[in-house]
NUTORKE-427240 format. One record per residue (C-alpha): x, y, z; residue in three letters. Coordinates in pm, whole numbers, padded with zeros to 5 digits. Each point is the difference from the previous one (the first is absolute). Layout:
residues N
X | Y | Z | ALA
...
end
This chain:
residues 155
19900 | -16753 | 15394 | MET
00290 | 00103 | -00223 | ALA
-00056 | 00148 | -00342 | ARG
00149 | -00189 | -00293 | PRO
00304 | 00173 | -00138 | LYS
-00056 | 00146 | -00348 | GLN
00278 | 00003 | -00249 | THR
00103 | 00316 | -00175 | ARG
-00131 | -00125 | -00336 | ALA
-00341 | -00082 | 00145 | ALA
-00026 | 00347 | 00152 | THR
00101 | 00163 | -00327 | ALA
-00262 | -00199 | -00191 | ASN
-00272 | 00080 | 00251 | ALA
00044 | 00378 | -00018 | LEU
-00045 | 00160 | -00343 | PRO
00304 | 00213 | -00071 | ALA
-00037 | 00329 | -00182 | ARG
00119 | -00035 | -00355 | ASP
00262 | 00264 | -00074 | ARG
-00005 | -00064 | -00373 | ARG
-00288 | 00245 | -00040 | VAL
00218 | 00287 | 00117 | TRP
00307 | -00132 | -00180 | THR
-00185 | -00015 | -00333 | TYR
-00167 | 00338 | 00062 | ALA
00335 | 00164 | 00070 | GLY
00162 | -00160 | -00303 | LEU
-00297 | 00095 | -00217 | ASP
00022 | 00365 | 00098 | LEU
00380 | -00001 | -00039 | LEU
-00029 | -00151 | -00348 | PHE
-00276 | 00248 | -00092 | ALA
00241 | 00282 | 00083 | ILE
00272 | -00175 | -00202 | ALA
-00233 | -00029 | -00302 | TYR
-00078 | 00371 | 00024 | LEU
00373 | 00078 | 00007 | VAL
00055 | -00229 | -00299 | ILE
-00279 | 00180 | -00187 | ALA
00165 | 00335 | 00067 | ARG
00351 | -00115 | -00097 | VAL
-00062 | -00232 | -00300 | ALA
-00180 | 00205 | -00262 | ARG
-00160 | -00116 | -00322 | SER
-00083 | 00209 | -00303 | THR
-00374 | -00058 | 00004 | ASP
-00045 | -00021 | 00378 | GLY
-00138 | -00353 | 00000 | SER
00268 | -00136 | 00234 | PHE
-00068 | 00277 | 00250 | GLU
-00375 | -00064 | -00013 | ALA
00056 | -00373 | 00044 | GLY
00233 | 00061 | 00295 | SER
-00259 | 00224 | 00166 | TYR
-00267 | -00269 | -00046 | VAL
00230 | -00267 | 00146 | LEU
00091 | 00225 | 00294 | ALA
-00369 | 00060 | 00071 | ALA
-00074 | -00373 | -00028 | ALA
00270 | -00109 | 00245 | ILE
-00090 | 00283 | 00240 | ALA
-00363 | -00115 | -00012 | ALA
00112 | -00355 | 00075 | ALA
00196 | 00114 | 00304 | GLY
-00272 | 00227 | 00132 | VAL
-00267 | -00262 | -00063 | GLY
00188 | -00271 | 00188 | CYS
00112 | 00207 | 00297 | ALA
-00262 | 00267 | 00057 | PHE
-00327 | -00077 | -00179 | VAL
-00008 | -00373 | 00082 | ARG
-00318 | -00204 | -00047 | GLY
-00127 | -00115 | -00338 | GLU
00073 | 00333 | -00168 | ILE
00357 | 00008 | 00132 | GLY
00062 | -00356 | -00116 | TRP
-00131 | 00080 | -00348 | TRP
00210 | 00319 | -00011 | LEU
00308 | -00205 | 00088 | GLY
-00070 | -00270 | -00257 | VAL
-00096 | 00251 | -00270 | GLY
00308 | 00215 | 00059 | GLY
00230 | -00302 | -00016 | CYS
-00164 | -00130 | -00319 | VAL
00027 | 00341 | -00168 | ILE
00366 | 00027 | 00096 | LEU
00077 | -00354 | -00121 | LEU
-00175 | 00071 | -00329 | THR
00189 | 00327 | -00047 | GLY
00332 | -00163 | 00088 | GLY
-00055 | -00286 | -00243 | LEU
-00102 | 00246 | -00272 | LEU
00316 | 00203 | 00060 | LEU
00216 | -00313 | -00014 | ILE
-00167 | -00107 | -00324 | THR
00061 | 00341 | -00158 | LEU
00365 | -00001 | 00108 | LEU
00059 | -00349 | -00144 | ILE
-00169 | 00103 | -00326 | LEU
00225 | 00307 | -00013 | SER
00305 | -00220 | 00055 | ALA
-00102 | -00226 | -00287 | ALA
-00056 | 00297 | -00230 | PHE
00332 | 00160 | 00092 | LEU
00195 | -00322 | -00049 | ALA
-00169 | -00075 | -00332 | GLY
00025 | 00342 | -00160 | VAL
00322 | 00157 | 00126 | PHE
00241 | -00295 | -00004 | GLY
00294 | 00011 | 00241 | ALA
-00097 | 00339 | 00143 | LEU
-00354 | -00129 | 00045 | GLY
00128 | -00304 | 00187 | ASN
00156 | 00227 | 00261 | GLY
-00319 | 00204 | 00033 | ALA
-00204 | -00321 | 00012 | ALA
00208 | -00135 | 00287 | SER
-00064 | 00323 | 00192 | MET
-00371 | -00032 | -00070 | SER
00000 | -00357 | 00133 | ILE
00192 | 00115 | 00307 | LEU
-00263 | 00266 | 00066 | ILE
-00272 | -00263 | -00043 | ALA
00168 | -00205 | 00272 | ALA
-00002 | 00305 | 00226 | LEU
-00369 | 00052 | -00074 | VAL
-00066 | -00349 | 00136 | VAL
00156 | 00103 | 00330 | GLU
-00162 | 00342 | 00016 | ALA
-00350 | -00071 | -00133 | TYR
-00076 | -00373 | 00027 | VAL
00147 | -00154 | 00316 | LEU
-00179 | 00204 | 00269 | LEU
-00352 | -00027 | -00144 | PRO
00042 | -00371 | -00074 | SER
00102 | -00076 | 00361 | PHE
-00272 | 00226 | 00136 | GLN
-00264 | -00153 | -00226 | LEU
00106 | -00348 | 00107 | ARG
-00046 | 00103 | 00363 | TRP
-00333 | 00174 | -00065 | LEU
-00146 | -00300 | -00180 | LEU
00115 | -00238 | 00275 | GLY
-00196 | -00070 | 00315 | GLU
00221 | 00221 | 00217 | GLY
-00044 | 00307 | -00218 | GLY
-00374 | -00049 | -00033 | ARG
-00037 | -00040 | 00375 | ARG
00212 | 00300 | 00095 | VAL
-00112 | 00248 | -00263 | VAL
-00367 | -00094 | 00017 | ARG
00011 | 00048 | 00376 | GLY
-00051 | -00353 | 00127 | ARG
00317 | -00012 | 00206 | ALA
end
């Protein structure tokens, strides 16, 4: 008796594929942690608060990457979610402070302040790319069914 021919889609759905996003996010997390450390060394502040914040954000995103890729299980999932939430909070706080600085500069220093304010807003747009996009995509994946299944070890 001949076996029924299976289509390629049916075969792909029957076999659970390994999700590569775990390793993609872990690699990006560690790469961004290194970038945050470099930013902390290059961009100095007078009181050291920016450096301390950058070190905290680098540790948070590194914990998210290590938790997702290496620790796995419940603890790894919580490390990933916690690291992403800390990084999103820090990024949104930094954006808020930059926008407040732009408003102050534009209001107090007139035409010269408008130029400085536009630079501050430009830097805030760069902060969105550097601090907000990666953790928001990773958090979306972690909170979805695929991320829960892979990181918690059910796949």
